[in-house]
N, C-alpha and C positions, 0 to 999 in steps of 0.2 A: 731733664733730660739729655741723657746719650744721643749728640747729633746725627749718627751711625742709624737709627732708627726711623722704619717707613713713616714715622709720624714727623718728619717734618715734608713738607711739600712748599716748589717753588717753580714761581710763573713770573713772564715778563710781559711787558707792552712795548716796542717802538713809539716813540713819545710824535705823534701822527699831530698834535692839538684836538681842539675838541673832538670830544666823541660819539658817534651816533648808535641810531638805536640797534645796527648790526653789533658794537661793539658790546652792547648791554645782554643782549640775547647770544651770544655765540661765546663771553666769556664773561663781563662780570658777574650775570646772577652765576654762574659756578663759581666764581671765586667770594662770591656772598653767602654762600652754600658750606667750603669750605673751612673760611676762619674759622668756622664754629666745629669742626672735626677733628682738626692736626693744628701746626703747628707750622704757617703761613707767613713764605718771604712771600712780598709781589716786589716786581719794579721796573723803575724807566732804565728800559735798553739803546741808553743816546750812543752808547758808543755804538751798536745794531745798525742805528740810523744812518751813522758814517759810512757804510757800506753799498747806499746806494744813493748819499746826499752829500758825501764827500768834500761837494761842490758847493754843497749852497747851505752854510752850516747856517743859515742868517734864522733861520725860521725855526729852530732846536729849541733854544730857550725858552723864547715864550710855546712852546708847546709840550715841555714838559710842563708847566707851571696850570695851563689847563688841560691837560689829560688828567694830574694828580688833585684840581678840587671835582673834576667831575668821578675821580673814583671813590673819593668822601663823599661826595652829593648822593652818589648811586648808592650808597651802606657801606662802604671797605672802612671798617674801623680797625684804627690802627693801636686800642686796645685788646685786639683782636690779632692782627697780622702786622707783621714788621715792613714797615711800606721806607723802599731805600730808592736812590739815582746810581745806577749803575756807574759812573765815570766817577764817583766817591768814592769808590771801596778799590783804591787799585790792585788789589791782590787779584782783584781777578783779569787784570794783566798778566801780573805775577804766574799766574798755574797757570793762562794761555799762551803766555813763553814757553814755559819750563816743559808743557808737554808735548808743544809743536816739534822739541826738538825728536823725541821719537815716534811723533806722529806720521805715518806712511804715506807720502801725496797721493796714493793712489786709490784713499782709505779717504780722503776727498772730491777728490775728483769722482766717484760712483755714489755720491748721495744724491739720490732724486730728484730735489728740487734743486740743486746746479744747473743744469741746465734746462732745465724746467725755466727758471727765473731769468736764463740769460737770452730765451725765446720770448718769451713774456716782457723782458724789458729790452727791447731794442736800442730803446733812445738816452740809454743810459749807458755810461762807459763800467763793464765790469769785466774785465781784464787786471782783474786787481788782487792784490792778497791779502787784503781785508775782506774783497766777495769769497774765495776760496775758499780762505779759515774763520769764518763766520761762525761753520756749523763748529767748530773748533774753539770757540768763545765764547760758544752758546753751553755747549758739554764742562769750559772751565765756569763756567754761569752757576753749573748746577751743583758739580762735583765739591766747587768749594764750600759749600754748606753740606757738604755728605746728604742733600736729598736723597731722599727715598720712594717719594714720588711725585712726575711732575706731569702737570694734566695736558693730554694734549688728543686734538682731533688725531684723526686715520691718518690723513695725511703728515700726520707729527712725528708719527710711531717710529721712521727713520730717524729722524734724528737722536730721539732717546736708546734707541740700539746702536746707536755711533757710538753715543756717553760709555753705553755700559762696557761694548771694545776695549775702550781707549782707558776705562780704571780699569779692567781685566789685565792689560798690557802691562801700564804702571804696576800695577800689585806686583804682575809677574817679575816684570825687572827691578823693584825697587822695593817688593819686600821677601827678601831671601834673606834669611839671616843663619848663623853657624850653627848647627844643631838646632833647627827648625823641627823638626820631627820629635825631638825627646822635650825638647820645650813645648811641644803643641801637648802630650801624650802627660806632661806633666797638668798641662792645663786642664786636661781630661778629670784627671785623675779628683784634683781638686771639686768636682761638681756633684762629687757627694755618688755613690755607686749607682742608685735609680737613675740621676742625668748623665750619667757617662754609656750607664749600658745605651740608654735613648738614643744617643748623641751617635755614639758608636753604629745602632743600627740605622737611623735615619742617612747619614754620611756615606756605610754601605748600598745603600737605598738609591742615593743620586749616582752616588761614582758607578756603580756596576750599572744600570737600570736605566738612569737617567732621568728620573723623578721628580721632577721639576716640586713638586709638594713636598716632597721629605725636605728638597733643601731648605725649600721659604720655613718650615716648619722648625730644622736644626735653626737654621739665622734668630726663630725668635726664642729658642730655648736659649744661646747662648746670651742675647741679650738682655734677658732676665734673670740672670744666674746675678748674683749681689758678694758673691766670697771669693767671685777672681778679681784679680788687675784687669783694666783696659787694654794691658800690651798681651797679656792674657784672650782675652776676646776678641783679637785683633788676629791672634794667630788661628784660635779656634775654626773664628767667622771664613779667612784661606784656607785650612786644614781641609775643611770640607768640599773644598771645588782641586785645590790641588795643595804643593808644597811653598806657598809665597802666606805672608801676610795680607791682610786687607789692608791700607792706605787708604783705599778712596773706595764708597761700598759701591756695590752697581745701583744705580735705579729702577724703578721699575715705572712704564707707560704708565700711567690710572687715565685709561679711555675718558671720555666724556661725549656723551652726546649733547652736541651741541646747533639749537633751532640754527636753520636755512637765512636769514633775515631779509627778504628781498627786498628789492634798491624799490624808487618808486614808478622804473620802467621794465620789474620785473625780470631784473637781472639782479646778480647779487648786489647788496647793496653796498655801496665803494665812492670812495671819494672822487679815485680818477674818473669813475662813470658819470659822478656828479646827479646819483639818486638818490642824498641819504636825508634823514632826518634827526638833524642834533639832539642831543639829551636838554640841551636848554635852549632850541629853536622855540621862538615865542608865540603861543597861541595861534595867534592872525597867521602867520606865515606857515604855521604847521598844516591846518586848516585850508589855507591857499593850496598849498603844496598838492592837499589827496584829494581836494575836492577839484583840482586840474588833471590828476592822474589818466591815463591810457584805460581804454577799456576794452571789450570785443571789439574789433573792429565792422564787426556784421552787425554789433547793433547801431546805428543809425540815426534812426527815431525814440522815443520814448515806447512807441508800442510794435517796436519789432525786438520780437526771443534773442536771447542771450547764451551764451555757452560760460559759465564759469569759469573751466578749465582753458580757457581762450585770454582771461581776464587777468592781470594782474591784479588788483582790490583782489580778489580771492585766492591770492596767495597770502593776502594778510589776513583773513578771515580763519586760515586756516592755524595763527598763532594766538590771534584775539577776540575768535567769536568760541562762543560755547557751542555744543553739536546740537539745539532747537536754533541757535541763529543762524546758524549756516545750513539747516535746511530751509529755514525762512530766506535767505537770499539765491539757493540753488529754486527755488522752486517758482520764488517769483523772477527770477533770471528768466527762467526756461519758459516761463508762458509773454511774460510782459509783464508784469502783476505787480511791481512797483521798477524804478527806474535807476539808473546809474548814482545817483546822486541819494536816492535812499539809503542805498546798498553802502555808498562810502559815508554815510552819515555815521554809524554805526563803526567801523577803524578810526573815524576821528573822533570820536568820545574816547575810545577805550584808549587811546594814544597819548590823549588829554590828560585823563583821569591818570595812566600811569606815571609821565613825566611833570605833571605838577608838584609833586614832594622833591623830584631831582630839583625841578629847579628851584626850587624854596629854600631848599638847605644850600645850593650853591650861592645865592646872594651872601651869606652868612658866610660862607670862607673867603666870596671874593672883597668883601667890607675887611676880611680883616686878614692879612697877606698873610703876618708876621705868625701869626699860630697854624699856619699851612707849612712855611717854612721851620717851626720848632717841629712838628712832627715827622714832617722828612731828616731833619737833624738830628733825632732823637731818634727814629729806625735807620740812620747809615752808622747809627753809631754801633748801633747792637751787632748790624750787619757788621760792621766792621771787627769787631771781639769775637763773632764765628770762623769769618774769613782769615783772621792771622793765624787763630789755632791749626787751622787746616795747613798752614801756610807753612806755623813752625816743622809740624811732622813731614811736610813736600820735602820741606828744605834739609830735613834732617837724615831722610831716609837716600836721599841725593849726593847726600857727601858736602850739602853748603854750606854748613853751621860752623863757621869758625871763630876758634876763641884762645 
């Protein structure tokens, strides 16, 4: 498979230790689906963890393996996806460095999450280059695999757009070559009359009218050509948009609908709020946590009617309960027909049912840590092979190949 095609998906997570229901419903369930549809690269973003934890690195190593075990336990399949650790692939850092030489400082400072995170994490020292430059490292993570699709929520779309701008700038600076247009036109002729005519029409529609669909169709047309060289493909991909070859393809954001998993207190589930249920939590602890959840403060006695909209437990029903069960809860709560313990029991049963197979699979990986390390070693080797190819091409166009 050509790594410049949109079939490659890349996504990563910072190592935060054992994962919780928020991770399962927000990210991992989506990964499980994607691994069967695309060629997926899923990585542990341990260098990214340093941007906020550079003075607390002792927790990172253990957190890496805890997180990988959770990935495997929920059903991320190393036979379907490539799993690896970011810092094991030094090409990420090299591409980050090389791209930093041409990245305008103002581009980094304008990214929405830069100031937002500074305000949210005021207890952290974020006045570092590492924090300012982490979106650039994020971009290098994507571009080093020439990933065509990056699964993100709406709040992360700006990061993918930033990556697209960086790729466009890089291609503009380093994708130029002598007689580019003549070579591109020769590549068009090699496509055959029918495809050449279609390519020219699509290119014209994109350049004259900004037709995004024409751009996507033209890119797909080029990538499916069997009778032209990889060099010609790069020229033709670049020629659609301008006068330079495409060295680093621009990725697309794969918008995902993520379930907003509530925490035990009604806020977003997060370790920082201490309101989580871990994926490998014991059944007794899970039951205790849910049974002691806050409910509608107006419902002091069993006979008092309540309002589900004011109860954190109701948010769990939005995720776990059927339409019939939700109707039963609403009517029972509003009329005091059911008590809070009965309402919570539905959630307890659903969460225990969901986590039982995950906990069971995790035991296998905990008992055989060498198998987990072997999986990651194999994934790192595969990922690095792809990253090396990209860096070899990048060094070449930048004039950094010395023979």
